[in-house]
C-alpha positions in Angstrom: 78.2 -77.0 -20.6 81.6 -77.9 -19.3 84.2 -75.8 -17.5 87.7 -77.0 -18.2 90.9 -76.0 -16.7 93.9 -75.9 -19.0 97.2 -76.9 -17.3 99.0 -73.9 -18.9 96.6 -71.1 -19.3 93.9 -72.4 -16.9 90.9 -71.5 -19.0 87.5 -73.0 -18.1 85.6 -73.7 -21.3 81.9 -74.5 -21.6 80.6 -77.1 -24.0 77.1 -78.2 -25.2 74.3 -79.3 -22.9 73.8 -83.1 -22.4 70.8 -85.0 -21.1 71.1 -86.4 -17.6 69.1 -87.5 -14.5 69.4 -86.1 -11.0 71.0 -88.2 -8.2 68.7 -87.2 -5.4 65.0 -86.8 -5.7 62.6 -84.8 -3.5 60.3 -86.4 -1.1 56.9 -87.3 -2.6 54.0 -84.9 -2.0 52.9 -85.2 1.6 49.8 -83.0 1.6 51.5 -80.2 3.4 51.0 -76.6 2.3 54.1 -75.4 0.4 56.2 -73.1 2.6 55.9 -69.4 1.9 59.2 -67.6 1.8 60.2 -64.1 1.1 60.3 -63.3 -2.6 64.1 -62.9 -2.4 64.9 -66.2 -0.6 65.7 -69.7 -1.9 66.2 -72.9 0.2 69.1 -75.2 -0.9 68.8 -78.7 0.4 72.4 -80.0 0.6 73.0 -83.8 0.1 76.7 -84.2 1.2 77.6 -87.6 -0.3 81.2 -86.6 -0.4 81.4 -86.1 3.4 83.1 -82.7 3.1 84.8 -81.2 6.1 82.1 -79.3 7.9 84.2 -76.2 8.1 85.0 -76.2 4.4 81.4 -76.8 3.5 80.2 -74.0 5.8 82.7 -71.5 4.3 81.7 -72.6 0.8 78.0 -72.1 1.6 78.8 -68.6 3.0 80.8 -67.8 -0.2 78.0 -68.9 -2.5 75.4 -67.2 -0.3 77.3 -63.9 -0.4 77.5 -64.0 -4.2 73.7 -64.5 -4.4 73.0 -62.0 -1.6 74.9 -59.3 -3.6 72.3 -60.1 -6.3 69.4 -59.6 -4.0 68.8 -63.3 -3.2 69.0 -64.7 0.3 69.9 -68.4 0.8 68.7 -70.8 3.4 71.1 -73.8 3.5 69.7 -77.0 4.9 71.9 -80.2 5.4 69.8 -83.2 4.5 71.2 -86.6 5.6 71.9 -89.2 3.0 72.2 -93.0 3.0 68.7 -93.7 4.1 69.1 -91.8 7.4 66.2 -89.6 8.3 67.1 -85.9 8.4 66.5 -83.9 11.6 65.4 -80.9 9.6 61.7 -81.2 8.6 62.4 -79.1 5.5 64.2 -82.1 3.9 60.9 -84.2 3.9 58.6 -81.4 2.7 57.4 -81.1 -0.9 59.5 -79.0 -3.3 58.4 -75.5 -4.2 59.7 -73.3 -7.0 62.2 -71.7 -4.6 63.6 -75.0 -3.4 66.8 -76.5 -4.8 68.6 -79.8 -4.3 72.4 -79.6 -4.2 74.2 -83.0 -4.4 77.9 -83.0 -3.4 79.3 -86.1 -4.9 82.6 -88.0 -4.3 84.6 -89.3 -7.3 83.0 -92.7 -7.1 79.5 -91.2 -7.7 80.6 -88.6 -10.2 82.1 -91.3 -12.4 78.6 -92.9 -12.7 77.5 -89.9 -14.7 80.1 -90.7 -17.4 81.6 -87.2 -17.2 85.4 -86.9 -17.4 87.4 -86.0 -14.3 87.7 -82.4 -15.6 84.0 -81.8 -14.9 83.1 -79.7 -11.8 79.4 -80.3 -11.8 76.0 -80.2 -13.5 72.8 -78.3 -13.2 69.6 -79.9 -14.5 67.4 -77.6 -16.5 63.9 -78.2 -17.9 63.6 -77.6 -21.7 60.0 -76.5 -21.1 58.8 -73.5 -19.2 59.3 -75.3 -15.9 62.1 -74.5 -13.4 65.4 -76.2 -12.8 65.8 -77.7 -9.3 68.9 -80.0 -9.2 72.6 -79.3 -9.2 75.4 -81.7 -8.5 79.0 -80.8 -7.7 81.8 -83.3 -8.3 83.7 -82.4 -5.1 87.0 -84.3 -5.7 87.5 -82.6 -9.1 87.1 -79.2 -7.4 89.4 -80.2 -4.6 92.0 -81.4 -7.0 91.9 -78.2 -9.0 92.3 -76.1 -5.8 95.3 -78.2 -4.8 96.9 -78.0 -8.3 96.4 -74.3 -8.6 97.3 -73.6 -5.0 93.8 -72.1 -4.3 91.8 -71.9 -1.1 89.3 -74.7 -1.5 86.3 -73.2 0.2 85.8 -70.1 -1.9 86.5 -72.0 -5.1 83.8 -74.5 -4.1 81.5 -71.7 -3.2 81.9 -70.0 -6.6 81.3 -73.3 -8.4 78.1 -73.8 -6.3 77.0 -70.3 -7.1 77.7 -70.8 -10.8 75.5 -73.9 -10.9 72.7 -72.3 -8.9 73.0 -69.4 -11.3 72.2 -71.7 -14.1 69.1 -73.0 -12.4 67.9 -69.5 -11.8 68.9 -67.9 -15.1 67.9 -70.9 -17.3 69.4 -72.2 -20.4 72.0 -70.3 -22.5 73.0 -68.5 -19.3 76.7 -68.2 -19.9 78.2 -64.8 -20.4 81.4 -63.2 -21.5 82.5 -62.1 -18.1 82.3 -62.7 -14.4 81.0 -65.7 -12.5 78.9 -67.0 -15.4 81.7 -66.5 -17.9 82.0 -69.2 -20.6 85.7 -69.4 -19.9 87.7 -68.9 -16.7 91.3 -67.9 -17.0 93.9 -67.9 -14.2 92.7 -64.4 -13.5 89.2 -65.7 -12.9 90.4 -68.4 -10.6 92.5 -66.0 -8.6 89.5 -63.7 -8.3 87.7 -66.5 -6.4 90.3 -66.1 -3.7 89.5 -62.4 -3.4 85.7 -63.0 -3.6 85.9 -60.8 -6.7 84.2 -63.1 -9.3 80.5 -62.0 -9.3 77.3 -61.9 -11.3 77.2 -59.1 -13.9 74.7 -56.2 -13.5 72.5 -57.6 -16.2 72.6 -61.1 -14.6 71.5 -59.5 -11.3 68.5 -58.0 -13.0 67.7 -61.4 -14.6 68.1 -63.2 -11.3 65.7 -60.9 -9.6 63.2 -61.3 -12.5 63.6 -65.1 -12.2 62.9 -64.9 -8.4 59.7 -63.0 -9.0 58.6 -65.6 -11.6 59.4 -68.5 -9.2 57.7 -66.8 -6.2 54.6 -66.2 -8.2 54.3 -69.7 -9.6 52.5 -72.7 -8.2 54.5 -75.8 -7.6 55.6 -77.7 -10.7 57.0 -81.3 -10.4 60.8 -81.2 -10.7 62.2 -82.8 -13.7 59.2 -82.4 -15.9 60.0 -82.3 -19.6 63.3 -82.8 -21.3 66.3 -82.3 -19.0 69.7 -80.8 -19.9 73.0 -80.7 -18.0 74.9 -77.5 -17.6 78.3 -79.0 -16.5 81.3 -77.1 -15.3 84.7 -78.7 -14.9 88.5 -78.6 -15.4 91.3 -80.1 -17.3 
């Protein structure tokens, strides 16, 4: 599904799902016992290929985290080094669990390899079976260009895009709604709402998110990417 930004009315429109492959893959099983977290907490392993300004990235994480926290979900953000450099945080080398996510922040050069148009903000990879989605990628330069064109603060817009994609992973397929953060189309009003931190999950989505967390917390580990994969892209024009 794509989010597109019209130059006049600034709607963000969502299209059909497309098959794709994740950019980063989790470390192979290492024999460790999966970490046990609170039922309300997820861990997001951030792969910052775009080399985003640390201050902007921190604010975006806080923005996304606040949106999820309002829905009863805590987030643990872990920066995992890329380019073959070993990460200092041990979490990055541990096996994936149902409450772990991989967030790839991609520069334009890497985003273009996915054959999506420049209007696309990102993708979330979802299993067509009863397994869980684990991977989301954000096309950072497209988000940055949109923020500059619309005269928006970049960090909260980026944070809302991240929360939107993580929302897809948690809520599953067909998770767009007619209003709020998961709306199928974003108007200028929606974009301006990101500035005020007023674009949020709906009450029904909050309930579904909490149910999804219970399901993930009660499940044993399932290999990410099992089954047919679909992309849930969001972007602009």
